LUMROMAR-107097 format. One record per residue (C-alpha): residue in one letter; residue number from 0; x, y, z. Coordinates in nm, 4 decimals, always signed. Example, Ala and Ser with C-alpha at 12.3 -4.5 7.8 and 13.67 -1.06 7.14 Angstrom:
<atoms>
   lotor   miro         c1         c2         c3
       A      0    +1.2300    -0.4500    +0.7800
       S      1    +1.3670    -0.1060    +0.7140
</atoms>
This chain:
<atoms>
   lotor   miro         c1         c2         c3
       M      0    +5.4109    -4.6228   -21.0985
       N      1    +5.1925    -4.5978   -21.4063
       P      2    +5.1733    -4.2154   -21.4173
       L      3    +5.5504    -4.1914   -21.3801
       A      4    +5.6083    -4.4529   -21.6502
       R      5    +5.3683    -4.2792   -21.8883
       S      6    +5.5398    -3.9453   -21.8298
       I      7    +5.8773    -4.0967   -21.9086
       E      8    +5.7338    -4.2640   -22.2196
       E      9    +5.6093    -3.9269   -22.3433
       L     10    +5.9635    -3.7916   -22.3253
       L     11    +6.1015    -4.0754   -22.5377
       P     12    +6.0941    -4.0711   -22.9181
       I     13    +5.7778    -4.2241   -23.0711
       G     14    +5.9575    -4.5229   -23.2238
       I     15    +6.1030    -4.6262   -22.8907
       S     16    +5.8121    -4.5462   -22.6604
       S     17    +5.5596    -4.7414   -22.8663
       S     18    +5.7529    -5.0692   -22.8526
       Y     19    +5.6501    -5.3481   -22.6198
       W     20    +6.0077    -5.3917   -22.4938
       C     21    +6.0239    -5.0297   -22.3860
       Y     22    +5.7022    -5.0794   -22.1911
       I     23    +5.8413    -5.3871   -22.0121
       L     24    +6.1927    -5.2527   -21.9491
       L     25    +6.0791    -4.9144   -21.8244
       R     26    +5.8336    -5.0547   -21.5731
       T     27    +6.0794    -5.3211   -21.4603
       A     28    +6.3453    -5.0552   -21.4043
       L     29    +6.1026    -4.8412   -21.2046
       V     30    +6.0008    -5.1293   -20.9810
       F     31    +6.3633    -5.2389   -20.9373
       S     32    +6.4699    -4.8863   -20.8423
       S     33    +6.1846    -4.8619   -20.5904
       V     34    +6.2896    -5.1906   -20.4327
       C     35    +6.6496    -5.0689   -20.4104
       V     36    +6.5405    -4.7470   -20.2389
       A     37    +6.3205    -4.9452   -19.9990
       F     38    +6.6140    -5.1679   -19.9037
       L     39    +6.8599    -4.8798   -19.8684
       L     40    +6.6385    -4.6603   -19.6525
       P     41    +6.5509    -4.8352   -19.3260
       F     42    +6.2534    -4.6070   -19.2629
       F     43    +6.1101    -4.6126   -19.6166
       G     44    +5.7782    -4.7594   -19.5033
       L     45    +5.7373    -4.4990   -19.2327
       M     46    +5.8147    -4.2186   -19.4766
       M     47    +5.5596    -4.3553   -19.7217
       A     48    +5.3048    -4.3704   -19.4395
       L     49    +5.3779    -4.0068   -19.3572
       I     50    +5.3441    -3.8940   -19.7173
       G     51    +5.0315    -4.1011   -19.7648
       S     52    +4.8583    -3.9833   -19.4507
       L     53    +4.9326    -3.6214   -19.5198
       L     54    +4.9023    -3.5825   -19.8951
       S     55    +4.6745    -3.8657   -20.0048
       I     56    +4.3929    -3.7680   -19.7706
       L     57    +4.4170    -3.4080   -19.8822
       V     58    +4.4155    -3.4940   -20.2526
       A     59    +4.1540    -3.7707   -20.2368
       V     60    +3.9112    -3.6360   -19.9762
       V     61    +3.9555    -3.2741   -19.8690
       I     62    +4.0277    -3.0966   -20.1975
       P     63    +3.7429    -3.2616   -20.3943
       A     64    +3.4922    -3.1713   -20.1227
       L     65    +3.6104    -2.8106   -20.1088
       C     66    +3.6205    -2.7845   -20.4893
       Y     67    +3.2637    -2.9128   -20.5067
       I     68    +3.1513    -2.6399   -20.2697
       K     69    +3.3437    -2.3760   -20.4653
       I     70    +3.2221    -2.4916   -20.8080
       M     71    +2.8570    -2.5350   -20.7117
       G     72    +2.8412    -2.2105   -20.5163
       N     73    +2.4810    -2.1007   -20.4697
       K     74    +2.3461    -2.3918   -20.6785
       A     75    +2.4293    -2.6456   -20.4072
       S     76    +2.1621    -2.7246   -20.1531
       R     77    +2.2220    -2.6661   -19.7852
       T     78    +2.2492    -3.0432   -19.7315
       Q     79    +2.5158    -3.0756   -20.0001
       I     80    +2.7202    -2.7936   -19.8515
       V     81    +2.6932    -2.9362   -19.5010
       L     82    +2.7870    -3.2885   -19.6135
       S     83    +3.0791    -3.1623   -19.8198
       S     84    +3.1991    -2.9554   -19.5265
       V     85    +3.1718    -3.2566   -19.2950
       V     86    +3.3674    -3.4725   -19.5406
       A     87    +3.6373    -3.2052   -19.5671
       A     88    +3.6551    -3.1637   -19.1883
       L     89    +3.6784    -3.5405   -19.1325
       G     90    +3.9493    -3.5562   -19.3967
       V     91    +4.1505    -3.2855   -19.2215
       V     92    +4.1129    -3.4620   -18.8862
       T     93    +4.2166    -3.7934   -19.0434
       A     94    +4.5183    -3.6296   -19.2086
       I     95    +4.6251    -3.4741   -18.8779
       L     96    +4.5877    -3.8013   -18.6856
       G     97    +4.7644    -4.0033   -18.9546
       T     98    +5.0479    -3.7535   -18.9798
       Y     99    +5.0874    -3.7464   -18.6017
       S    100    +5.0910    -4.1250   -18.5884
       S    101    +5.3516    -4.1498   -18.8652
       V    102    +5.5756    -3.8831   -18.7140
       S    103    +5.5550    -4.0393   -18.3685
       K    104    +5.6545    -4.3803   -18.5106
       I    105    +5.9471    -4.2252   -18.6972
       V    106    +6.0643    -4.0478   -18.3813
       K    107    +6.0202    -4.3625   -18.1720
       N    108    +6.2170    -4.5816   -18.4150
       Y    109    +6.4924    -4.3307   -18.4969
</atoms>
C-alpha cells in the first residue's frame, strides 16, 4: 500500500500532502477500500495468489538474475552465470507451479 499512497501523495498539492492528517486519512481510505473489495469479491484471495505466484516470482527472482547476467556480461565468472541461470530457472518453475496451483483452485471453487 505504501507505494500507492506515496504516488497519490505526489499528485496532491504540497500543503495538503505534507500534513499528518492527509497521511492518516489516505492510508485509512486505501485499507478500507481494499477490505471492501476483499468482501465483495468471493475469490479475492485466490486472485491475489494467482497474481503473486505469477508476477511476484518474476519480479523478485527471475528478472534480477537475468539482469545480473546481462549487466555483468563477460565480467561474470562461469560460476556466477551458472548460479544466476539456476536461480532464474527455479524461479520460472516456481512461477509455473504456483500459477497452475492458483488457477486449478479457482477452477475448482468456481
